RODO-2510 file (C-alpha; in nm, 4 decimals, decimal comma):
residues 88
     n   res          X          Y          Z
     1     m    -9,0061     6,5736   -10,5158
     2     p    -8,7559     6,3821   -10,3021
     3     i    -8,5084     6,5543   -10,0760
     4     r    -8,1622     6,5422   -10,2325
     5     w    -7,8151     6,6572   -10,1504
     6     y    -7,6354     6,7918   -10,4526
     7     g    -7,2609     6,7775   -10,4205
     8     p    -7,0105     6,5626   -10,2364
     9     a    -7,1176     6,4183    -9,9020
    10     n    -6,8826     6,5841    -9,6549
    11     p    -6,9887     6,5076    -9,2940
    12     e    -6,7670     6,7879    -9,1655
    13     e    -6,9571     7,0572    -9,3588
    14     p    -7,2118     7,2334    -9,1320
    15     t    -7,4740     7,2582    -9,4069
    16     y    -7,4490     6,8858    -9,4767
    17     r    -7,4862     6,8034    -9,1054
    18     h    -7,7916     7,0292    -9,0839
    19     f    -7,9398     6,8610    -9,3902
    20     e    -7,8829     6,5234    -9,2228
    21     r    -8,0612     6,6453    -8,9078
    22     i    -8,3568     6,7657    -9,1171
    23     v    -8,3817     6,4274    -9,2908
    24     n    -8,3747     6,2525    -8,9511
    25     l    -8,6498     6,4829    -8,8224
    26     t    -8,8576     6,4098    -9,1324
    27     l    -8,8216     6,0361    -9,0772
    28     h    -8,9114     6,0782    -8,7100
    29     a    -9,2260     6,2746    -8,8024
    30     a    -9,3262     6,0188    -9,0668
    31     l    -9,2850     5,7308    -8,8216
    32     f    -9,4851     5,9216    -8,5598
    33     s    -9,7664     5,9876    -8,8065
    34     a    -9,7826     5,6352    -8,9455
    35     l    -9,7691     5,4474    -8,6157
    36     n    -9,9960     5,6796    -8,4201
    37     s   -10,2633     5,6945    -8,6880
    38     g   -10,2525     5,3147    -8,7159
    39     l   -10,2809     5,2721    -8,3405
    40     w   -10,5764     5,5101    -8,3234
    41     v   -10,7561     5,3266    -8,6056
    42     v   -10,7023     4,9906    -8,4351
    43     q   -10,8252     5,1362    -8,1072
    44     e   -11,1450     5,2650    -8,2679
    45     l   -11,2097     4,9348    -8,4471
    46     r   -11,1425     4,7019    -8,1573
    47     h   -11,0737     4,7620    -7,7937
    48     p   -11,0053     5,0973    -7,6270
    49     w   -10,6498     5,1364    -7,5029
    50     a   -10,6443     5,3632    -7,1974
    51     h   -10,2814     5,4711    -7,2324
    52     l   -10,2818     5,5629    -7,6027
    53     n   -10,3416     5,9313    -7,5203
    54     w   -10,0295     5,9391    -7,3045
    55     l    -9,8219     5,7566    -7,5629
    56     t    -9,9273     5,9991    -7,8358
    57     l    -9,8709     6,3097    -7,6231
    58     g    -9,5354     6,1835    -7,4965
    59     w    -9,4125     6,0988    -7,8442
    60     l    -9,5386     6,4338    -7,9751
    61     a    -9,3420     6,6090    -7,7005
    62     v    -9,0267     6,4186    -7,7991
    63     l    -9,0886     6,5087    -8,1647
    64     l    -9,1256     6,8778    -8,0762
    65     v    -8,8040     6,8703    -7,8718
    66     h    -8,6311     6,7067    -8,1686
    67     a    -8,7617     6,9826    -8,3990
    68     g    -8,6449     7,2479    -8,1519
    69     g    -8,2998     7,0923    -8,1439
    70     v    -8,2789     7,0909    -8,5231
    71     i    -8,3791     7,4565    -8,5364
    72     a    -8,1382     7,5530    -8,2585
    73     m    -7,8428     7,3769    -8,4242
    74     r    -7,8894     7,5211    -8,7718
    75     p    -7,5694     7,6692    -8,9086
    76     a    -7,5159     8,0425    -8,9352
    77     p    -7,5395     8,1826    -9,2868
    78     p    -7,2067     8,2272    -9,4635
    79     a    -7,0343     8,5626    -9,4053
    80     e    -7,0402     8,6419    -9,7788
    81     n    -7,4195     8,6385    -9,7870
    82     q    -7,4438     8,8629    -9,4823
    83     r    -7,2068     9,1224    -9,6311
    84     s    -7,3848     9,1316    -9,9638
    85     k    -7,7208     9,1866    -9,7951
    86     t    -7,5940     9,4775    -9,5837
    87     e    -7,3938     9,6509    -9,8542
    88     p    -7,5794     9,8732   -10,1030
***
């Protein structure tokens, strides 16, 4: 099932911005997976590339920092939801 945004695209809405960050992280992870797996297959089939380990680990570190940033910048839940959860 594809990721969709239901409603008007309002770039000033915090939930929409968070959704955009999640989509960007998903694209980053997909690109990381596709290119790194392809590079590792080519390395195994042909000639060893001495620096592929460092490239993969460096890119993975950048991907993890990106994921941490997305998690850290997620919007706070709306006040209405917090009140309804705390009230009996």
